[in-house]
Structures are given as C-alpha cells and as structure tokens.
C-alpha positions as CSV (number, residue, x, y, z in Angstrom):
1,M,-22.1,-21.3,24.5
2,S,-20.2,-18.1,25.4
3,G,-18.1,-16.5,22.8
4,L,-14.3,-16.9,22.8
5,T,-12.1,-13.9,23.4
6,Y,-8.3,-13.3,23.2
7,K,-8.2,-12.9,27.0
8,G,-10.3,-16.0,27.5
9,S,-7.9,-18.0,25.3
10,G,-5.0,-17.0,27.5
11,V,-3.6,-13.7,26.1
12,D,-4.3,-10.6,28.1
13,I,-2.7,-7.6,26.4
14,T,-3.3,-5.4,29.4
15,R,-0.7,-7.5,31.3
16,A,2.0,-6.4,28.8
17,E,0.9,-2.8,29.3
18,D,1.1,-3.2,33.1
19,A,4.5,-4.9,32.8
20,L,5.9,-2.1,30.6
21,S,4.6,0.6,33.0
22,R,6.7,-1.0,35.8
23,I,10.0,-0.5,34.0
24,R,9.4,2.5,31.8
25,E,11.4,4.9,34.1
26,R,14.3,2.6,34.4
27,V,14.4,2.1,30.7
28,A,14.4,5.9,30.3
29,R,17.5,6.2,32.4
30,T,19.4,4.2,29.7
31,K,18.8,6.8,27.1
32,R,21.8,8.2,25.3
33,P,22.0,11.5,23.4
34,E,21.7,9.6,20.1
35,V,18.4,8.1,20.9
36,I,15.3,9.7,19.3
37,G,11.9,9.3,20.9
38,G,10.8,6.8,23.5
39,I,9.1,3.5,24.0
40,G,5.9,2.6,22.1
41,A,6.9,3.2,18.4
42,F,7.2,0.3,15.9
43,G,11.0,0.6,16.2
44,G,13.7,2.3,18.2
45,L,15.6,5.2,16.7
46,F,19.3,5.9,17.1
47,K,21.3,8.6,15.3
48,V,24.6,7.8,13.7
49,A,27.1,10.5,15.0
50,G,28.4,12.9,12.3
51,T,25.8,11.9,9.7
52,D,22.1,12.4,8.9
53,T,21.5,8.7,9.2
54,V,19.2,7.2,11.8
55,L,19.3,3.5,12.6
56,V,15.9,1.8,13.3
57,A,15.9,-1.3,15.4
58,T,13.0,-3.8,15.7
59,T,12.4,-7.1,17.3
60,D,9.6,-9.7,17.4
61,G,8.6,-13.3,17.4
62,V,5.9,-15.3,15.5
63,G,3.7,-16.3,18.5
64,T,1.8,-19.5,18.7
65,K,1.8,-19.8,14.9
66,L,4.8,-22.0,15.8
67,E,2.4,-24.6,17.2
68,L,0.7,-24.9,13.8
69,A,4.0,-24.9,11.9
70,R,5.0,-27.9,14.0
71,E,1.7,-29.7,13.7
72,L,1.5,-29.1,9.9
73,D,5.2,-29.5,9.2
74,R,5.4,-26.0,7.7
75,H,8.6,-24.8,9.3
76,E,9.7,-22.6,6.5
77,V,6.7,-20.3,6.9
78,V,7.6,-19.1,10.3
79,G,11.2,-18.3,9.3
80,T,9.8,-16.1,6.5
81,D,7.2,-14.6,8.9
82,L,9.9,-13.5,11.3
83,V,11.8,-11.5,8.7
84,H,8.7,-10.0,7.1
85,H,7.3,-8.9,10.4
86,C,10.5,-7.1,11.4
87,V,10.9,-5.5,8.0
88,N,7.4,-4.1,8.2
89,D,8.0,-2.7,11.6
90,A,11.1,-0.9,10.3
91,L,9.1,0.4,7.3
92,A,6.6,1.9,9.8
93,M,9.4,4.2,10.8
94,G,10.5,4.9,7.2
95,A,13.6,2.6,7.2
96,E,15.0,0.2,4.7
97,P,16.4,-3.1,6.2
98,L,20.2,-3.5,6.7
99,F,20.8,-6.6,8.7
100,F,19.0,-9.3,10.7
101,L,19.8,-11.5,13.7
102,D,17.9,-14.5,14.9
103,Y,17.4,-16.5,18.1
104,F,16.4,-20.2,17.9
105,S,15.8,-22.1,21.1
106,C,14.7,-25.7,21.7
107,S,15.1,-28.6,24.1
108,K,17.0,-30.8,21.6
109,L,18.1,-29.4,18.2
110,D,16.7,-31.1,15.1
111,P,19.2,-30.1,12.4
112,E,16.7,-30.6,9.6
113,V,14.0,-28.4,11.2
114,F,16.6,-25.8,12.1
115,A,17.8,-25.7,8.5
116,R,14.3,-25.3,7.2
117,V,13.5,-22.4,9.6
118,V,16.7,-20.5,9.4
119,G,17.2,-21.2,5.7
120,A,13.8,-19.6,5.1
121,M,15.0,-16.6,7.1
122,A,18.1,-16.4,4.9
123,D,16.0,-16.5,1.8
124,A,13.7,-13.8,3.0
125,C,16.6,-11.6,4.0
126,A,18.2,-12.0,0.6
127,A,15.0,-11.1,-1.1
128,H,15.0,-7.8,0.9
129,G,18.7,-6.9,0.4
130,C,19.2,-7.6,4.1
131,A,22.2,-9.4,5.6
132,L,21.6,-12.3,8.0
133,L,24.4,-11.2,10.1
134,G,24.3,-13.8,12.8
135,G,22.2,-15.4,15.6
136,E,22.1,-17.6,18.6
137,T,21.0,-21.3,18.7
138,A,20.2,-22.6,22.2
139,E,19.5,-26.1,23.4
140,M,17.8,-26.1,26.8
141,P,16.8,-29.6,27.9
142,G,13.6,-29.5,29.9
143,M,12.5,-26.1,28.8
144,Y,10.4,-27.2,25.9
145,R,8.5,-30.4,25.1
146,E,9.8,-32.6,22.3
147,G,9.6,-31.0,18.9
148,A,8.8,-27.6,20.1
149,Y,11.0,-24.5,19.6
150,D,10.9,-20.7,19.9
151,L,12.1,-17.9,17.6
152,A,12.9,-14.3,17.9
153,G,14.3,-11.9,15.3
154,F,16.1,-8.6,15.5
155,L,16.4,-6.2,12.5
156,V,18.3,-3.0,12.0
157,G,17.4,-0.6,9.2
158,S,18.4,2.9,8.3
159,V,16.8,6.1,7.1
160,A,17.9,9.7,6.5
161,R,16.7,11.9,9.4
162,D,14.5,14.0,7.1
163,Q,12.8,10.8,5.7
164,L,11.7,9.5,9.1
165,L,8.0,8.9,9.4
166,D,6.6,10.6,12.4
167,P,3.0,10.6,13.8
168,L,3.5,14.3,14.6
169,Q,3.4,15.0,10.8
170,V,-0.2,13.7,10.6
171,G,-3.0,16.3,10.3
172,D,-6.8,16.3,10.5
173,G,-8.2,15.1,7.2
174,D,-5.2,13.0,6.1
175,A,-6.2,9.9,4.1
176,L,-5.9,6.3,5.3
177,I,-4.7,3.9,2.7
178,G,-4.9,0.2,3.6
179,L,-2.8,-2.6,2.1
180,P,-4.3,-6.1,2.2
181,S,-3.0,-8.8,4.5
182,S,-2.4,-12.4,3.5
183,G,-4.2,-13.8,6.5
184,L,-3.7,-13.6,10.3
185,H,0.0,-12.9,9.6
186,T,1.7,-13.7,13.0
187,N,-0.9,-12.4,15.4
188,G,-4.0,-13.7,17.1
189,Y,-3.1,-17.4,16.7
190,T,-3.8,-18.2,20.3
191,L,-7.5,-17.2,19.8
192,A,-7.6,-18.9,16.4
193,R,-6.3,-22.1,17.9
194,A,-8.8,-21.9,20.8
195,V,-11.6,-21.6,18.2
196,I,-10.2,-24.6,16.3
197,D,-10.1,-26.7,19.5
198,R,-13.5,-25.7,20.7
199,A,-15.3,-26.1,17.3
200,G,-13.3,-29.2,16.3
201,L,-12.3,-27.7,13.0
202,D,-10.3,-29.9,10.6
203,L,-7.2,-28.2,9.4
204,A,-6.8,-30.6,6.4
205,A,-10.4,-30.7,5.0
206,P,-11.3,-28.5,2.0
207,L,-13.8,-25.9,3.0
208,P,-16.4,-24.2,0.8
209,E,-16.0,-21.0,2.8
210,L,-12.3,-21.0,1.7
211,R,-13.2,-21.8,-1.9
212,G,-12.1,-25.4,-1.5
213,G,-8.9,-24.5,0.3
214,T,-8.0,-25.9,3.7
215,L,-8.0,-24.1,7.0
216,G,-4.4,-25.2,7.6
217,D,-3.2,-23.6,4.3
218,A,-5.1,-20.4,5.1
219,L,-3.6,-20.1,8.5
220,M,0.0,-20.9,7.3
221,R,0.1,-18.2,4.6
222,P,3.3,-16.1,5.2
223,H,3.1,-12.7,6.8
224,A,3.1,-10.3,3.9
225,S,6.0,-8.0,3.3
226,Y,5.2,-4.4,2.3
227,L,8.7,-3.2,1.4
228,G,8.0,-2.9,-2.3
229,A,4.6,-1.3,-1.8
230,V,5.9,1.3,0.6
231,R,8.7,2.2,-1.8
232,T,6.2,2.7,-4.5
233,L,3.9,4.7,-2.2
234,R,6.6,7.0,-1.1
235,G,7.4,7.7,-4.7
236,V,3.9,9.1,-5.5
237,A,2.5,10.4,-2.2
238,R,3.5,12.3,0.9
239,V,3.5,9.5,3.5
240,R,3.1,11.0,7.0
241,S,3.2,7.8,9.1
242,I,2.5,4.0,8.9
243,A,0.8,1.5,11.2
244,H,1.7,-2.2,10.9
245,L,-1.5,-4.0,12.2
246,T,-0.1,-6.7,14.5
247,G,-0.9,-7.7,18.1
248,G,-3.8,-5.7,19.5
249,G,-5.6,-5.3,16.2
250,W,-6.8,-2.0,15.0
251,E,-7.2,-0.1,18.3
252,G,-3.8,-1.4,19.5
253,N,-1.9,-0.3,16.4
254,L,-3.4,2.4,14.3
255,P,-3.3,5.1,17.0
256,R,0.5,4.5,17.2
257,A,0.7,6.2,13.8
258,L,-1.3,9.2,15.0
259,P,-0.5,12.2,17.2
260,P,-2.3,13.0,20.5
261,G,-5.7,14.4,19.9
262,L,-6.3,12.7,16.6
263,G,-8.1,9.5,15.7
264,A,-9.0,7.5,12.7
265,R,-12.4,7.1,11.0
266,V,-12.4,3.7,9.2
267,H,-15.0,2.7,6.7
268,R,-15.4,-1.1,7.2
269,D,-17.4,-1.4,4.0
270,A,-14.4,-0.2,2.0
271,W,-13.2,-3.8,1.7
272,T,-14.5,-7.3,2.2
273,V,-13.2,-9.1,5.3
274,P,-11.6,-12.3,4.0
275,P,-13.5,-15.5,4.7
276,L,-10.9,-16.9,7.0
277,F,-11.7,-14.2,9.7
278,T,-15.4,-14.7,9.3
279,L,-15.1,-18.5,9.5
280,L,-13.0,-18.4,12.7
281,G,-15.1,-15.6,14.3
282,N,-18.4,-17.4,13.7
283,A,-17.0,-20.9,14.7
284,G,-15.9,-19.5,18.0
285,A,-18.8,-17.0,18.5
286,V,-16.1,-14.4,18.8
287,P,-17.7,-11.0,19.5
288,D,-17.3,-8.5,16.6
289,A,-15.4,-6.0,18.6
290,E,-13.0,-8.8,19.8
291,R,-12.2,-9.7,16.2
292,W,-11.2,-6.2,15.3
293,D,-9.2,-5.9,18.5
294,T,-7.3,-9.1,17.9
295,W,-7.0,-9.7,14.1
296,N,-6.1,-7.5,11.2
297,M,-9.4,-8.4,9.5
298,G,-7.8,-8.3,6.0
299,I,-5.7,-5.1,6.2
300,G,-2.1,-5.6,7.2
301,L,-0.7,-2.1,7.0
302,V,-2.2,1.4,7.0
303,A,-0.4,4.4,5.5
304,V,-1.4,7.9,6.5
305,I,-0.9,10.2,3.5
306,A,-1.8,13.7,2.4
307,A,-5.5,13.6,1.3
308,E,-4.7,15.1,-2.1
309,D,-2.3,12.3,-2.9
310,A,-4.8,9.5,-2.3
311,R,-5.8,9.2,-6.0
312,A,-2.1,8.9,-7.1
313,A,-1.5,6.3,-4.4
314,L,-4.4,4.1,-5.5
315,R,-3.3,4.3,-9.1
316,A,0.2,3.3,-8.3
317,L,-0.9,0.4,-6.0
318,P,-3.9,-1.4,-7.5
319,D,-4.3,-3.6,-4.4
320,A,-4.4,-0.6,-2.1
321,I,-7.8,0.6,-0.6
322,A,-8.9,4.0,0.6
323,I,-10.3,3.0,4.0
324,G,-10.9,6.3,5.8
325,H,-9.4,9.5,7.1
326,V,-7.9,11.1,10.2
327,E,-10.2,13.1,12.4
328,T,-10.3,14.7,15.9
329,A,-10.4,12.0,18.5
330,T,-13.4,11.8,20.8
331,G,-13.5,9.6,23.9
332,T,-11.0,6.9,24.8
333,T,-11.4,4.9,21.6
334,R,-9.3,6.4,18.8
335,V,-10.4,4.2,15.9
336,R,-14.0,4.8,15.0
337,F,-15.7,2.4,12.4
338,A,-18.2,3.8,10.0
C-alpha cells in the first residue's frame, strides 16, 4: 500500500503558489502609500495617517475540519477555531486584535447550527477583547449539499509602528522558542480524513494510543490561541518575529519569519510529537517528510527571540520549548531538522 500524501488526498499547495504568482503584479498596483510590505506575511499592514499606529488585517477559514464538525455535531469548535486562527496570524505581526467579521454560507440556513457556530465566534472574540463587528450570512441553494456550510473570518488588529515584528530583525544565532499546539488546529484535515477513510478508523472508539480518548475528540480540539503567551513572552524577551504553523507545515511557515539568507535549525528531539500525529501518520503510511510539511507535529507557534533571552522566556512560559536556533540557510530547504 502506497503512503498517503497531502497532494494525493486532493490538496496541492503548489497550485496556490502558482495562482498567486499570476496576480501578484496586479495586486501590487493597488498599493496605497499607507501600505507596509507586500504579499506573503501572516497579515497585511496599513499605517493610520497622522499616528504611529499600524493596522494588521488577517483572513482565513477552517478547511475541511468543517466536515468533521458536521459529522460529529461539534459546530462550536469551528467558530472558536476561526477566531483563534486569525488572532494568531495578527500576533505574528505583533498586533493585538481589535475587531472581527465573519462570512457564513450554506444552501439552506439552519438557525440552530448558525447560532452555535457564530455564538462560539462571539464568545472567542469576547475572550480576546475583540469586537464581533458584523458579518455576512448567505443562503445559496444548490451550492452546498444538505447540512454543509462554509466559513471565513476577517480580523483587524493594531500595533505601534516600533512594536511591529519583522523578519528583517532576525539574526544568525537567534533562539527558536516553540509553543505547543492542541492538535491539528485547522490544517491538514484533508490528509487526516483520507487516512481515516483508507484505514477505516473509528472516530468514536476509545484508543490506547490516545490514552483512552477518541480520535474524534482529538481531532476536534480547538485551535489554540497564543495571545496570552505572546503577551508574556514580549514582556520578558526581545521577540524578533513569529511564525504561526498552519497550512504547509514547517517549511511552509517558519521561513516566513526569517529574512533572506537565513534558515532554522530545529531539534526534533526537543519535544515528543503528540500521539495523534503518530497514529494518523502510521495508519496512512504517510512519509515522515510529508507529515512535517503538512501538520504542525505538536508545535503551533514559533517565536524567534534574542538568544540571551531564551532562559527568561522558558521561565516565564513553562509550556514553552527551546527547539533550535537561526542559522545561515543552505540549499533550497530553509528548515533543517537535527
């Protein structure tokens, strides 16, 4: 039996790269004087005229985790996920959340499901001091099968110009501090679902690999929010940049927090990969490299900080892990595993 891959399960991340390359120049022509930077960061930056404030805008969805939410009747989770994902992307730029907008689309609106999803968004926004400012609800008969729906979220945060996190601040030898994930978060579910289908895994059965927990529960843990942890970290360490490990895994995200010419040396034995990833990988015979290029493998966010601040960071955040350091990049791969 051949091993499953993200591409083989239907998601080819190179298609998105190709699609973006086709419109990059046209997007560049929309740039206003207030815009800082270009495409490719975790959020877009827009200066507020006459102040030192920069607005940070992020947008995302929750992918095919929606299918499991529907199957397992866990609709609240994806509402929480959407807010947490966007908050973390804004954090990667140094911003605190201000307000959130949502988009909910379906074939026929189920008011109960809608209230559970968007109500969870509202609760997550309230917990982060973020206003749920508005949204759009769309019924589109024929576009979705019965019971299915799609979500998107849009968050705006703010940060003082001199507090922006910028990969250009990163230097050779800076430390990499990892913060644990709560599971797959909102990425790589197409591959996970392909594994479940091929291996015939039972979502409801207690599994010894998961300490008696069910696969369904493990897959539906909410995407962790790192707002509190990052606030603490910035109070004790010089944070240069942050990578939120989402779609594309390690190689697809950690280099986004590094300047040209520098790479990351990551010690894989610095933490134990959670059993959920091992269970899925083994059940689908997923190649090792594919796992690290698709899933977060137990680390949801990586902060690049001054090396001399690493000890203080680990003291302040007991769950944080020293996972490696920044080094000169060699070759086309910018994340090297020790």
